[in-house]
N, CA, C and O atoms as CSV, one atom per row, in Angstrom:
chain,resi,resn,atom,element,x,y,z
A,1,MET,N,N,72.746,122.525,157.618
A,1,MET,CA,C,72.896,123.084,156.079
A,1,MET,C,C,74.059,122.471,155.611
A,1,MET,O,O,75.251,122.466,155.919
A,2,THR,N,N,73.219,121.868,154.627
A,2,THR,CA,C,74.202,120.791,153.766
A,2,THR,C,C,75.323,121.637,152.300
A,2,THR,O,O,74.958,122.346,151.362
A,3,THR,N,N,76.454,121.240,152.617
A,3,THR,CA,C,76.674,121.112,151.590
A,3,THR,C,C,77.625,120.189,150.592
A,3,THR,O,O,78.427,119.389,151.074
A,4,VAL,N,N,77.482,120.353,149.277
A,4,VAL,CA,C,77.640,119.275,148.540
A,4,VAL,C,C,78.759,119.822,147.391
A,4,VAL,O,O,78.483,120.831,146.743
A,5,THR,N,N,79.492,119.411,147.266
A,5,THR,CA,C,80.720,119.440,146.861
A,5,THR,C,C,81.254,118.522,145.328
A,5,THR,O,O,81.294,117.292,145.345
A,6,LYS,N,N,81.539,119.131,144.383
A,6,LYS,CA,C,81.229,118.347,143.271
A,6,LYS,C,C,81.968,118.772,142.672
A,6,LYS,O,O,82.369,119.819,143.181
A,7,GLN,N,N,82.653,118.434,141.370
A,7,GLN,CA,C,83.902,118.511,139.985
A,7,GLN,C,C,83.014,118.824,139.322
A,7,GLN,O,O,81.861,118.410,139.196
A,8,ILE,N,N,83.952,120.092,138.593
A,8,ILE,CA,C,82.882,120.677,137.435
A,8,ILE,C,C,84.077,121.249,136.675
A,8,ILE,O,O,84.960,121.978,137.125
A,9,HIS,N,N,83.939,120.798,135.493
A,9,HIS,CA,C,84.616,122.036,133.729
A,9,HIS,C,C,83.237,122.613,133.115
A,9,HIS,O,O,82.140,122.064,133.010
A,10,PHE,N,N,83.679,123.954,132.730
A,10,PHE,CA,C,83.020,123.708,130.989
A,10,PHE,C,C,83.373,124.134,130.205
A,10,PHE,O,O,84.073,125.140,130.089
A,11,ASP,N,N,82.943,123.420,129.442
A,11,ASP,CA,C,82.191,123.087,127.785
A,11,ASP,C,C,82.647,123.916,126.788
A,11,ASP,O,O,83.492,124.805,126.896
A,12,MET,N,N,81.938,123.517,125.653
A,12,MET,CA,C,81.311,124.589,124.391
A,12,MET,C,C,81.093,123.676,123.933
A,12,MET,O,O,81.894,122.811,123.578
A,13,LYS,N,N,79.315,123.685,123.800
A,13,LYS,CA,C,78.600,123.150,123.188
A,13,LYS,C,C,77.417,123.796,122.738
A,13,LYS,O,O,76.473,124.221,123.404
A,14,ALA,N,N,77.656,123.812,121.188
A,14,ALA,CA,C,76.738,124.276,120.454
A,14,ALA,C,C,76.321,125.613,120.200
A,14,ALA,O,O,75.195,125.986,119.869
A,15,ARG,N,N,78.107,126.806,120.531
A,15,ARG,CA,C,78.022,128.236,120.623
A,15,ARG,C,C,77.836,128.390,122.249
A,15,ARG,O,O,78.261,129.357,122.882
A,16,ARG,N,N,77.133,127.282,122.816
A,16,ARG,CA,C,77.447,128.329,124.639
A,16,ARG,C,C,77.946,127.011,125.203
A,16,ARG,O,O,78.181,125.927,124.668
A,17,LYS,N,N,78.038,127.483,126.549
A,17,LYS,CA,C,79.028,127.121,127.404
A,17,LYS,C,C,77.946,125.766,128.112
A,17,LYS,O,O,76.743,125.706,127.860
A,18,VAL,N,N,78.617,124.852,128.932
A,18,VAL,CA,C,77.719,124.291,129.632
A,18,VAL,C,C,78.832,123.506,130.492
A,18,VAL,O,O,79.972,123.268,130.097
A,19,ALA,N,N,78.344,123.184,131.619
A,19,ALA,CA,C,78.979,123.027,133.045
A,19,ALA,C,C,79.015,120.892,132.783
A,19,ALA,O,O,78.153,120.056,132.512
A,20,MET,N,N,79.671,120.872,132.908
A,20,MET,CA,C,80.049,119.477,132.720
A,20,MET,C,C,80.595,118.825,134.089
A,20,MET,O,O,81.297,119.490,134.850
A,21,PRO,N,N,80.171,117.231,134.418
A,21,PRO,CA,C,80.797,116.792,135.740
A,21,PRO,C,C,81.967,116.627,135.641
A,21,PRO,O,O,82.432,116.870,134.527
A,22,GLY,N,N,82.473,116.379,136.211
A,22,GLY,CA,C,84.080,115.786,136.289
A,22,GLY,C,C,85.242,117.114,136.200
A,22,GLY,O,O,85.272,118.334,136.037
A,23,PRO,N,N,86.042,116.080,136.401
A,23,PRO,CA,C,87.394,116.928,135.703
A,23,PRO,C,C,87.554,117.657,134.209
A,23,PRO,O,O,87.279,117.053,133.173
A,24,ALA,N,N,88.107,119.241,134.239
A,24,ALA,CA,C,88.458,118.850,132.711
A,24,ALA,C,C,89.374,117.577,131.991
A,24,ALA,O,O,90.129,116.684,132.373
A,25,PRO,N,N,88.782,118.109,130.646
A,25,PRO,CA,C,90.100,117.280,130.237
A,25,PRO,C,C,91.413,117.589,129.691
A,25,PRO,O,O,91.733,118.693,129.251
A,26,GLU,N,N,92.549,116.013,129.768
A,26,GLU,CA,C,94.074,116.597,129.647
A,26,GLU,C,C,93.883,117.275,128.529
A,26,GLU,O,O,93.076,116.599,127.892
A,27,PRO,N,N,94.322,118.790,127.550
A,27,PRO,CA,C,94.287,120.072,126.636
A,27,PRO,C,C,95.525,119.011,126.024
A,27,PRO,O,O,96.437,118.409,126.590
A,28,VAL,N,N,95.029,119.109,124.402
A,28,VAL,CA,C,95.854,117.785,123.664
A,28,VAL,C,C,96.665,119.125,122.993
A,28,VAL,O,O,96.368,120.289,123.263
A,29,ALA,N,N,97.790,118.699,122.030
A,29,ALA,CA,C,98.774,119.813,122.231
A,29,ALA,C,C,98.145,119.361,120.687
A,29,ALA,O,O,97.951,118.224,120.259
A,30,PRO,N,N,97.800,121.245,119.742
A,30,PRO,CA,C,97.489,121.599,118.790
A,30,PRO,C,C,98.592,120.645,116.915
A,30,PRO,O,O,99.817,120.634,116.792
A,31,MET,N,N,97.579,120.046,115.884
A,31,MET,CA,C,98.957,119.473,115.454
A,31,MET,C,C,99.530,120.599,114.170
A,31,MET,O,O,99.003,120.802,113.075
A,32,GLY,N,N,100.929,121.292,114.815
A,32,GLY,CA,C,101.078,121.608,113.884
A,32,GLY,C,C,101.256,121.789,112.426
A,32,GLY,O,O,100.592,120.993,111.763
A,33,ARG,N,N,102.016,122.672,111.713
A,33,ARG,CA,C,102.099,122.544,110.564
A,33,ARG,C,C,104.113,122.233,110.204
A,33,ARG,O,O,105.115,122.879,110.511
A,34,ILE,N,N,103.922,121.110,109.536
A,34,ILE,CA,C,105.653,120.452,109.066
A,34,ILE,C,C,105.822,122.035,107.949
A,34,ILE,O,O,105.178,122.584,107.055
A,35,PRO,N,N,107.179,122.257,108.754
A,35,PRO,CA,C,107.676,123.456,107.525
A,35,PRO,C,C,108.700,122.438,106.540
A,35,PRO,O,O,109.186,121.309,106.603
A,36,ARG,N,N,108.683,123.988,105.298
A,36,ARG,CA,C,109.591,123.569,104.315
A,36,ARG,C,C,110.574,122.709,103.943
A,36,ARG,O,O,110.584,121.790,103.123
A,37,VAL,N,N,111.730,123.325,104.963
A,37,VAL,CA,C,112.576,122.217,104.730
A,37,VAL,C,C,112.584,120.910,105.356
A,37,VAL,O,O,113.426,120.192,104.816
A,38,SER,N,N,111.828,120.216,106.492
A,38,SER,CA,C,111.475,119.123,107.066
A,38,SER,C,C,111.429,118.581,105.584
A,38,SER,O,O,112.337,118.172,104.861
A,39,LYS,N,N,110.025,118.717,105.361
A,39,LYS,CA,C,109.424,118.059,103.932
A,39,LYS,C,C,110.752,117.903,103.386
A,39,LYS,O,O,111.286,116.814,103.597
A,40,LEU,N,N,111.467,118.863,102.655
A,40,LEU,CA,C,112.365,118.878,101.308
A,40,LEU,C,C,113.604,117.839,102.103
A,40,LEU,O,O,114.521,117.584,101.322
A,41,MET,N,N,113.785,117.182,103.571
A,41,MET,CA,C,115.164,116.900,103.832
A,41,MET,C,C,114.474,115.367,103.315
A,41,MET,O,O,115.013,114.579,102.539
A,42,ALA,N,N,113.181,115.211,103.960
A,42,ALA,CA,C,112.564,114.246,104.389
A,42,ALA,C,C,112.696,113.139,102.543
A,42,ALA,O,O,113.076,112.000,102.270
A,43,LEU,N,N,112.060,114.483,101.609
A,43,LEU,CA,C,112.011,113.781,100.563
A,43,LEU,C,C,114.091,113.610,99.917
A,43,LEU,O,O,114.605,112.942,99.020
A,44,ALA,N,N,114.475,114.256,100.594
A,44,ALA,CA,C,115.815,113.963,100.092
A,44,ALA,C,C,116.432,113.258,100.656
A,44,ALA,O,O,117.573,112.937,100.320
A,45,ILE,N,N,115.785,112.805,101.738
A,45,ILE,CA,C,116.737,111.486,102.408
A,45,ILE,C,C,116.029,110.160,101.660
A,45,ILE,O,O,116.724,109.189,101.358
A,46,ARG,N,N,114.555,110.201,101.380
A,46,ARG,CA,C,114.165,108.954,100.926
A,46,ARG,C,C,115.072,109.240,98.958
A,46,ARG,O,O,115.569,108.173,98.598
A,47,PHE,N,N,115.228,110.132,98.127
A,47,PHE,CA,C,115.511,110.021,97.018
A,47,PHE,C,C,117.528,109.049,97.096
A,47,PHE,O,O,118.193,108.467,96.239
A,48,ASP,N,N,117.728,109.325,98.355
A,48,ASP,CA,C,119.538,109.054,98.777
A,48,ASP,C,C,119.168,107.308,98.946
A,48,ASP,O,O,120.105,106.600,98.579
A,49,GLN,N,N,118.384,106.829,99.266
A,49,GLN,CA,C,117.947,105.856,99.538
A,49,GLN,C,C,118.292,105.146,98.505
A,49,GLN,O,O,119.171,104.365,98.144
A,50,MET,N,N,116.597,106.039,97.850
A,50,MET,CA,C,116.174,104.778,96.612
A,50,MET,C,C,117.824,104.525,95.723
A,50,MET,O,O,118.265,103.390,95.541
A,51,LEU,N,N,118.656,105.949,95.193
A,51,LEU,CA,C,119.654,106.217,95.114
A,51,LEU,C,C,120.553,104.802,95.717
A,51,LEU,O,O,121.310,104.372,94.847
A,52,PHE,N,N,120.583,104.331,96.503
A,52,PHE,CA,C,121.243,103.664,97.207
A,52,PHE,C,C,120.921,101.881,96.447
A,52,PHE,O,O,121.703,101.077,95.941
A,53,GLU,N,N,119.521,101.834,96.671
A,53,GLU,CA,C,119.158,100.543,96.557
A,53,GLU,C,C,119.098,100.544,94.413
A,53,GLU,O,O,118.648,99.615,93.742
A,54,GLY,N,N,119.518,101.473,94.016
A,54,GLY,CA,C,118.920,101.830,92.559
A,54,GLY,C,C,117.956,101.643,91.772
A,54,GLY,O,O,117.986,101.588,90.543
A,55,LYS,N,N,117.144,101.548,92.423
A,55,LYS,CA,C,115.822,101.636,92.936
A,55,LYS,C,C,115.229,103.499,91.727
A,55,LYS,O,O,114.077,103.802,91.417
A,56,ALA,N,N,116.275,104.130,91.452
A,56,ALA,CA,C,116.032,105.707,91.236
A,56,ALA,C,C,116.925,105.815,90.070
A,56,ALA,O,O,118.009,105.305,90.351
A,57,PRO,N,N,116.889,106.326,88.755
A,57,PRO,CA,C,117.027,106.961,87.701
A,57,PRO,C,C,118.690,107.585,88.219
A,57,PRO,O,O,118.468,107.845,89.402
A,58,THR,N,N,119.826,107.861,88.024
A,58,THR,CA,C,120.580,108.385,88.156
A,58,THR,C,C,121.138,109.605,86.503
A,58,THR,O,O,122.142,110.305,86.371
A,59,SER,N,N,120.532,109.483,86.011
A,59,SER,CA,C,120.440,110.416,85.128
A,59,SER,C,C,118.980,111.409,84.697
A,59,SER,O,O,117.828,111.000,84.555
A,60,PRO,N,N,119.425,112.611,84.579
A,60,PRO,CA,C,118.013,113.394,83.765
A,60,PRO,C,C,117.435,112.582,82.859
A,60,PRO,O,O,116.282,112.161,82.949
A,61,ASN,N,N,118.730,112.180,81.368
A,61,ASN,CA,C,118.153,111.661,80.209
A,61,ASN,C,C,117.441,110.350,80.393
A,61,ASN,O,O,116.373,110.157,79.814
A,62,SER,N,N,117.918,109.547,81.080
A,62,SER,CA,C,117.237,108.034,81.541
A,62,SER,C,C,116.275,108.028,80.933
A,62,SER,O,O,115.948,109.194,80.715
A,63,PRO,N,N,115.588,107.328,80.505
A,63,PRO,CA,C,113.814,106.851,79.964
A,63,PRO,C,C,113.512,106.882,80.937
A,63,PRO,O,O,112.314,107.156,80.999
A,64,ALA,N,N,114.020,106.724,81.998
A,64,ALA,CA,C,113.346,105.619,83.653
A,64,ALA,C,C,113.169,107.760,84.040
A,64,ALA,O,O,112.010,108.172,84.006
A,65,TRP,N,N,113.580,108.150,84.152
A,65,TRP,CA,C,113.450,109.665,84.631
A,65,TRP,C,C,111.889,109.633,84.397
A,65,TRP,O,O,111.294,109.088,83.468
A,66,PRO,N,N,111.124,110.670,85.940
A,66,PRO,CA,C,109.085,110.568,85.616
A,66,PRO,C,C,109.838,112.585,84.796
A,66,PRO,O,O,110.584,113.471,85.212
A,67,THR,N,N,109.073,112.350,83.627
A,67,THR,CA,C,108.903,113.862,83.506
A,67,THR,C,C,107.095,113.850,83.205
A,67,THR,O,O,106.238,113.032,82.868
A,68,SER,N,N,107.194,115.420,83.597
A,68,SER,CA,C,105.945,115.833,83.634
A,68,SER,C,C,105.298,116.475,82.778
A,68,SER,O,O,105.563,117.612,83.168
A,69,PRO,N,N,104.111,116.729,81.184
A,69,PRO,CA,C,103.296,117.527,80.419
A,69,PRO,C,C,104.065,118.974,80.554
A,69,PRO,O,O,104.370,119.385,81.674
A,70,SER,N,N,104.384,119.770,79.306
A,70,SER,CA,C,104.879,121.511,79.401
A,70,SER,C,C,103.484,121.933,79.997
A,70,SER,O,O,102.433,121.300,79.888
A,71,ARG,N,N,103.698,123.223,80.700
A,71,ARG,CA,C,102.337,123.852,80.567
A,71,ARG,C,C,102.276,124.999,79.802
A,71,ARG,O,O,102.136,126.097,80.339
A,72,ALA,N,N,102.361,124.871,78.653
A,72,ALA,CA,C,102.518,125.797,77.310
A,72,ALA,C,C,100.776,126.134,76.707
A,72,ALA,O,O,100.593,126.816,75.698
């Protein structure tokens, strides 16, 4: 009697499980959403740096202050 030993893993191909040769690949951590507070904090730090460097207007009445058209 002959025994053959192989290492396989199962993978999904075209909606069906398929035996693939070799060990299973390392699982990849899923990309999660960045919390809103983190985005706002990054924006605040960036704006603070712009104020420090003098690249951002300091007053909302300044002509350089970005405005958007009204939605009326």
